[in-house]
C-alpha positions as CSV (number, residue, x, y, z in Angstrom):
1,M,-101.0,-13.6,-52.7
2,D,-102.3,-10.4,-54.5
3,K,-106.2,-11.0,-54.0
4,Q,-107.7,-8.5,-56.0
5,E,-105.0,-9.4,-59.1
6,L,-105.7,-12.8,-58.9
7,G,-109.4,-12.3,-58.9
8,A,-109.0,-10.0,-61.9
9,F,-106.9,-12.5,-63.6
10,L,-109.3,-15.2,-63.2
11,R,-112.0,-13.3,-64.6
12,S,-110.6,-12.0,-67.5
13,R,-109.3,-15.9,-68.3
14,R,-113.0,-17.0,-67.9
15,E,-114.4,-14.3,-70.1
16,R,-112.4,-15.3,-72.9
17,L,-113.9,-18.8,-73.1
18,R,-116.7,-19.9,-74.7
19,P,-118.9,-23.1,-73.4
20,E,-117.9,-24.9,-76.5
21,D,-114.1,-24.3,-75.9
22,V,-114.8,-26.5,-72.9
23,G,-117.4,-29.1,-74.0
24,L,-120.4,-27.6,-72.8
25,P,-123.4,-26.7,-74.7
26,S,-123.7,-22.7,-75.4
27,G,-127.1,-22.2,-74.9
28,S,-129.3,-19.1,-75.7
29,R,-129.6,-17.4,-72.3
30,R,-125.9,-16.2,-71.5
31,R,-126.0,-12.5,-70.7
32,T,-122.4,-12.1,-70.4
33,P,-119.4,-13.2,-72.1
34,G,-117.8,-16.2,-71.3
35,L,-118.0,-19.5,-69.0
36,R,-120.3,-18.9,-65.8
37,R,-118.5,-18.9,-62.7
38,E,-120.4,-22.3,-61.6
39,E,-119.0,-23.6,-64.6
40,V,-115.9,-23.1,-64.1
41,A,-116.0,-24.4,-60.6
42,V,-117.7,-27.7,-61.8
43,L,-114.7,-28.1,-64.1
44,A,-112.1,-27.5,-61.3
45,H,-113.8,-29.8,-59.0
46,I,-114.1,-27.0,-56.6
47,S,-117.4,-25.2,-55.0
48,T,-119.0,-22.5,-56.8
49,E,-118.8,-20.3,-53.4
50,Y,-115.0,-20.8,-53.2
51,Y,-114.5,-19.9,-56.6
52,V,-116.7,-16.7,-56.3
53,R,-114.8,-15.7,-53.3
54,L,-111.7,-16.1,-55.4
55,E,-112.8,-13.8,-58.3
56,Q,-114.2,-11.3,-55.5
57,G,-110.6,-11.2,-54.0
58,R,-112.1,-12.4,-50.5
59,A,-110.9,-16.2,-50.6
60,P,-107.7,-17.4,-48.6
61,R,-104.8,-18.8,-50.6
62,P,-105.6,-21.8,-52.9
63,S,-103.6,-24.8,-52.9
64,G,-101.7,-26.0,-55.7
65,E,-103.7,-28.7,-56.5
66,V,-106.8,-26.0,-56.8
67,L,-104.9,-23.9,-58.5
68,A,-104.1,-26.9,-61.2
69,G,-107.7,-27.7,-61.4
70,I,-108.7,-24.1,-61.9
71,G,-105.7,-23.7,-64.7
72,G,-107.0,-27.0,-66.3
73,A,-110.9,-25.5,-66.3
74,L,-109.6,-22.0,-67.4
75,R,-107.1,-23.8,-70.5
76,L,-104.4,-21.5,-69.3
77,T,-101.1,-21.8,-71.0
78,D,-98.1,-22.7,-69.3
79,A,-97.2,-19.1,-68.9
80,E,-100.6,-18.2,-67.7
81,S,-100.4,-21.1,-65.3
82,D,-97.1,-20.0,-63.8
83,H,-98.5,-16.2,-63.5
84,L,-101.4,-17.6,-61.4
85,H,-99.1,-19.4,-59.0
86,V,-96.9,-16.2,-58.9
87,L,-100.4,-14.3,-58.1
88,A,-101.6,-17.1,-55.6
89,G,-98.4,-16.8,-53.8
90,T,-97.5,-20.5,-54.3
91,A,-94.3,-19.7,-56.6
92,P,-91.2,-18.8,-55.5
93,S,-91.2,-15.2,-55.4
94,R,-88.0,-12.7,-56.0
95,A,-87.4,-10.5,-53.5
96,G,-87.2,-6.9,-53.2
97,L,-86.1,-5.0,-56.1
98,H,-85.4,-6.1,-59.8
99,R,-81.7,-6.3,-60.5
100,R,-80.1,-3.5,-63.0
101,D,-76.5,-5.0,-63.2
102,V,-75.3,-7.0,-65.8
103,R,-72.8,-9.8,-65.7
104,P,-69.6,-9.1,-66.8
105,S,-69.7,-12.1,-69.1
106,I,-72.6,-10.7,-71.0
107,L,-71.5,-7.5,-71.4
108,T,-68.1,-9.3,-73.1
109,L,-70.4,-11.5,-75.1
110,L,-72.0,-8.0,-76.3
111,E,-68.9,-6.7,-77.9
112,R,-68.0,-10.4,-79.4
113,L,-71.1,-10.9,-81.4
114,P,-70.2,-10.3,-85.2
115,Q,-72.3,-8.4,-87.1
116,T,-75.3,-8.7,-84.6
117,A,-77.1,-6.0,-82.6
118,A,-77.5,-7.0,-79.2
119,F,-78.6,-5.3,-75.8
120,V,-79.8,-6.4,-72.5
121,T,-83.2,-5.4,-70.5
122,S,-84.3,-5.0,-67.0
123,A,-87.6,-6.6,-65.8
124,T,-88.6,-3.3,-66.4
125,L,-87.5,-3.1,-70.1
126,E,-84.7,-0.6,-69.3
127,V,-81.7,-1.0,-71.6
128,L,-79.1,-1.8,-69.3
129,A,-76.4,-2.6,-71.9
130,W,-75.5,-2.5,-75.6
131,N,-73.0,-2.9,-78.3
132,D,-72.2,-0.5,-81.0
133,L,-74.0,-2.0,-83.7
134,A,-77.4,-1.7,-81.5
135,A,-76.7,2.0,-81.0
136,A,-76.0,2.5,-84.8
137,L,-79.5,0.7,-85.8
138,M,-81.6,2.1,-82.6
139,E,-80.3,4.7,-81.0
140,D,-77.3,6.1,-78.9
141,F,-78.1,5.1,-75.4
142,A,-75.1,6.4,-74.0
143,E,-76.2,9.8,-74.6
144,L,-79.9,9.2,-72.6
145,A,-80.6,9.5,-68.7
146,P,-81.4,5.8,-67.5
147,E,-85.3,6.4,-67.4
148,E,-85.1,7.6,-71.2
149,R,-83.6,4.0,-71.8
150,N,-86.9,2.6,-70.9
151,L,-88.5,1.1,-73.8
152,A,-92.1,0.8,-72.3
153,R,-91.6,4.7,-71.7
154,R,-90.6,5.1,-75.5
155,A,-93.4,2.8,-76.5
156,F,-96.3,4.6,-74.7
157,L,-95.1,8.1,-73.8
158,G,-92.4,9.0,-76.6
159,S,-89.4,10.6,-75.8
160,A,-88.2,14.1,-75.3
161,R,-85.4,13.5,-78.0
162,A,-87.4,11.3,-80.5
163,D,-91.2,11.1,-82.3
164,A,-91.9,7.8,-80.5
165,T,-92.2,5.7,-83.7
166,L,-90.2,2.9,-82.1
167,Y,-87.3,3.1,-84.5
168,G,-89.8,2.6,-87.1
169,I,-90.2,-0.9,-86.3
170,S,-92.7,-2.7,-88.3
171,D,-94.4,-4.6,-85.6
172,A,-95.2,-1.4,-83.2
173,A,-98.6,-2.8,-82.1
174,E,-97.3,-6.1,-81.1
175,F,-94.4,-4.4,-79.2
176,R,-96.4,-2.6,-77.4
177,H,-98.6,-5.2,-76.4
178,N,-95.6,-7.5,-75.5
179,V,-94.3,-4.6,-73.1
180,V,-97.8,-4.3,-71.3
181,M,-97.3,-8.1,-70.9
182,R,-93.7,-7.8,-69.6
183,L,-94.6,-5.4,-67.1
184,R,-97.7,-7.2,-65.6
185,Q,-95.4,-10.2,-65.1
186,A,-92.7,-8.1,-63.4
187,L,-95.5,-6.5,-60.7
188,A,-96.3,-9.8,-60.2
189,R,-92.7,-10.7,-59.3
190,Y,-91.8,-7.6,-57.8
191,P,-95.1,-6.1,-56.0
192,S,-92.9,-4.0,-53.6
193,D,-90.4,-2.6,-55.8
194,P,-91.3,1.2,-56.3
195,A,-89.5,1.1,-59.9
196,V,-92.0,-1.2,-61.0
197,T,-95.2,-0.4,-59.4
198,G,-94.2,3.6,-60.2
199,L,-93.6,2.5,-63.9
200,V,-96.8,0.9,-64.2
201,D,-98.6,3.8,-62.4
202,E,-97.1,6.1,-64.8
203,L,-98.0,4.5,-68.0
204,R,-101.6,3.8,-66.7
205,D,-101.8,7.5,-66.1
206,G,-100.3,8.8,-69.6
207,S,-101.2,6.3,-72.0
208,P,-104.9,5.6,-72.5
209,E,-103.7,2.6,-74.9
210,F,-101.6,1.3,-72.2
211,A,-104.5,1.3,-69.9
212,R,-106.9,-0.5,-72.4
213,L,-104.0,-3.2,-72.8
214,W,-103.4,-3.4,-69.1
215,E,-107.0,-4.2,-68.4
216,R,-106.8,-7.2,-70.5
217,H,-104.5,-9.2,-67.9
218,D,-102.7,-11.2,-71.0
219,V,-99.1,-12.4,-69.8
220,Q,-97.8,-14.4,-72.8
221,A,-97.0,-13.2,-76.3
222,A,-96.3,-14.8,-79.9
223,P,-92.7,-14.9,-80.2
224,T,-91.2,-12.4,-82.9
225,L,-89.2,-13.9,-85.3
226,T,-88.2,-11.2,-87.5
227,K,-88.6,-7.4,-87.3
228,T,-87.9,-4.6,-89.8
229,F,-86.2,-1.3,-89.0
230,R,-86.9,2.0,-90.8
231,H,-83.6,3.7,-90.4
232,P,-83.0,7.1,-91.7
233,V,-79.2,6.4,-93.3
234,V,-79.4,2.9,-94.6
235,G,-83.3,2.3,-95.3
236,E,-85.0,-0.6,-94.3
237,V,-83.3,-3.3,-92.0
238,T,-85.0,-6.8,-91.8
239,V,-83.5,-9.0,-89.1
240,D,-84.0,-12.3,-87.2
241,C,-84.9,-11.5,-83.6
242,D,-83.9,-13.7,-80.4
243,S,-84.5,-13.0,-76.9
244,L,-82.8,-14.8,-74.4
245,T,-83.9,-15.3,-70.6
246,L,-80.8,-14.2,-68.3
247,T,-83.2,-16.1,-65.2
248,D,-80.7,-15.4,-62.4
249,R,-81.3,-11.7,-62.8
250,D,-84.5,-11.6,-64.6
251,Q,-83.1,-9.8,-67.8
252,H,-83.2,-10.4,-71.7
253,L,-80.8,-10.6,-73.9
254,V,-82.2,-9.4,-77.3
255,I,-80.1,-10.1,-80.4
256,Y,-80.5,-9.0,-83.9
257,S,-78.8,-10.8,-86.6
258,A,-79.4,-11.4,-90.7
259,P,-78.6,-14.5,-92.5
260,P,-75.9,-14.0,-94.6
261,G,-76.0,-12.4,-97.9
262,S,-79.4,-11.1,-97.1
263,S,-80.1,-7.2,-97.7
264,G,-80.5,-7.1,-93.8
265,A,-77.1,-8.6,-93.5
266,E,-75.6,-5.8,-95.9
267,A,-77.4,-3.1,-94.0
268,L,-75.8,-4.3,-90.7
269,A,-72.5,-4.4,-92.3
270,L,-73.1,-0.7,-93.4
271,L,-74.0,0.1,-90.0
272,N,-71.1,-1.3,-88.4
273,V,-69.0,0.4,-90.9
274,L,-70.6,3.9,-90.3
275,G,-70.7,3.4,-86.5
276,A,-70.7,7.0,-85.1
277,E,-72.0,8.7,-87.9
278,A,-74.9,6.5,-88.1
279,R,-75.5,7.6,-84.6
280,H,-75.2,11.1,-85.3
281,Y,-78.3,10.9,-87.7
282,L,-80.2,9.0,-85.1
283,G,-79.8,12.1,-82.7
């Protein structure tokens, strides 16, 4: 149970709600945003004293029933409710370190996806494996040290080899927000993994934007359905985005494709032909 993080998460979810969101009168004497602690306690059918202690990081581990009541009172989404259980220590936790080895079948799949850029990321957003088209669209990851393949570092700290424009993507702000949420979930699952804790500390110290987003305690992002890359060789490349969770290793398979006949499909086909030449311009 991470008492301090649990308390901060509860407080952040309480402060985002308005009384009318839960059927309460708004009144005119509220000095702080959101619901009052006693209102959450009433809605969750627990004592105000116990809820206050939870937010202050002083309460013992709550039961599943208490967490369900609090989740309902705070109108948590499924993802937020899952995160609440992880922080409270009532959900199965992953032992030790996050995995960086990719299943051989996934490596084979990467090479068999036609006209599709695909890559695998770890729980900390390190690019672990990729196909040739992903390298042509984004960058030649083989030329980078493992720490330079981390998309979180690239998003907030830049890169020694690039100008930190995130491959010219159209949704850079949304991507950075999603990165923060992914890392918050990773930290809850691997609280003793130095690679996870070290990365979060590095980003909080090195990026005011990351530190600001981190304090929001968000854990769920809207899915990204399309994305546009601004490529130095073929220009704009608009693709459909799919991210598949590889549950057994806590990794994600990210797939960029385009409908047949679209300008995005034509651009991907050209990148596929150019191959190494396109990667040369990215370097």
